[in-house]
C-alpha positions, 0 to 999 in steps of 0.5 A: 079159504076165505073165512069171516069172523064175527064178534060182538063184545061185552061192551055191546056196542056193535058188530065187528067183521074180519075177513081172513084168507086161511091156509092149513096143511096136514091131517086132522088132529082132533086132540091137538091145538098145536096148529103150526101149519095153519097160516093166514092173511088179514084181508079186511075189517068193518064195524057196524054199531048196534041200533040204539034200541038193539043195544039197549035190549042186549044190555038189559038181557045181560045178567038180568035178574028177570027176562022174558023167554020170548024176548030172548028167543027173538033177540037170538034171531034178530042178532043173527039177521044183523050178523048176516047183514054185516057179513054181506055188507063187508063182502060188498064193500071189499069185493070178497066172498067168504066160504065159511063164517065163525061167529062168536055171538053176543054173550048174555051170561058167562059163569066160568066157575062151578056154582050149585044149581038145582042140586048140581054144580055147573059152569055155564055160558050163553052166546046168542045169535042163531047160526042157522039163520046166518048160514041161510042168509049168507049162503055158507056154513057157520060155526058158532057156540065156541065156548061150551065144548071147552067147558064140557072138558072142564075149562072155563070157556075163556079166553079163546082169543089166545089161539090167534095170539099164539098163531100171530105173535109167537117168536123164537127169540122174543117173549110177548105178552099180548094184552087185549082191551075190550069190554073185559081185558085179557092177557096172553103170555107167549114165552120165546119159542113156546109151544101152545102148552106153555101159553098162559092166558086169562082175563085181567079184569075190566077193560073199557066196561067200567070206563064206559059205564061211568062215562055214560052214567055221568056224562050221557056219552057211550064212551070216553072218546080219545080219553079226553074226560079221563085226561081232564080228571085226577085219579082217586088213588084210595078207590083204585087201591081198595078195588085191587084187593077184591078176590078176583084180582088176587085169584090165580089163573086160569080165570075169566070175567064178564058183566057178572063181575064188572057190569052194571052192579059193579059200576054203580058201586064204583061210582058210589065209592068215588063219593062226591068227587068231580065227575071227570075224576071218576072216569079217570079213576075207572081208567086207572083201575084198568091200567093198574089191574093189567100191570098188576096181573102181568107182574104177579102172574107172568113176569114173576114166574114165567121167564123173560118177556120183552114186549107187550102188544096192545089190541082192542078198543082200548088201544084207541084211548091215549089216556089209558095207554099213557097210564098203562105205560107209566105202570109198566115202566118198572117192568121193562116191557116195550109197548107195541100196537097189534097193527105193527105186527100185521093185524089192526087192533080193532079187528083182532077179536073178530079175526080170532074166530075165523081160524077157530072156525077153520079148525073146527071145519077141519076137525081140529081143536082150537082151545088152548087148554093151558089158558082155559083150564080144560083137561084136553084140547077140544074141537069147538063149536057147532056147525050150521050148514047153508 
């Protein structure tokens, strides 16, 4: 079956579509996420930037203190139209036809930890982009809303990408840490010969989010292309050291992060902490924060207690930032990890997050679980998502 995965990440820069051919065997196993019989072949990937006014609307809706209910409803349907157009355009471009779609949607709010609301303690999440509209426009079933089922089972609803990481990167002889650097950076540690129950995964902190915010605020550019601005600056070491003492970085996994932790307010305080430093120094410092928080998480939460790991596999938009990768390589040198690109192992780094929701949709369609409960903290494996029929 050809399945399309759709992802628009916390950076809110646009839509990624990946097409995969999936083959699965065996009976449905609703309470098992051990999908050793599921295999896939990557077929195609395409990216579509949000129109400027749509991106602005999405960013304003994220973690907003005040929002119009009418505009949120409109955004839900508008994004669905854009997702459908992206899938149709990808199919035309590569002469392929999806039979099923897995759509993560655009996260507007994610609170993985319990917090009190109207007398109840709740963990909540919201990904927008109406699945029924996508199904009607493309003409195939759509699986969406992946996170709530995991949260209903006591999990944090994230990270979900470890399901794909386990399928793609596990090895009988080599222990791998898979590091995705999107808006938020997340890590999946897969020991050699591991079962899914031995996988650990969590968000390490900001990926591109703070770098992008600083670049936009100080240079009027949406991101630091090829890390050129950061390369021209000097890291403000005390700022990085102070920030790494924040509670999020000291917390043990499972843990998850988003704009609620590292969004607009954090970026404003970050720039303020840098004082009157050269603007390029601020971007360099944001880049160093990402690199150092990743290395610190790998050292404290994985390498110190989880056995031997030989490789760190990089994916996500951050893989295209040479300055960030150079800083990360320098931080990882004492840990004796070989850095590899996701592309070397069969999946383009920029396609990975979108690709992840294709096998998850396939598993849901076949009534099988696809959360890695050891990563999310859920009490049990769960069948994820809601199905909209065409």
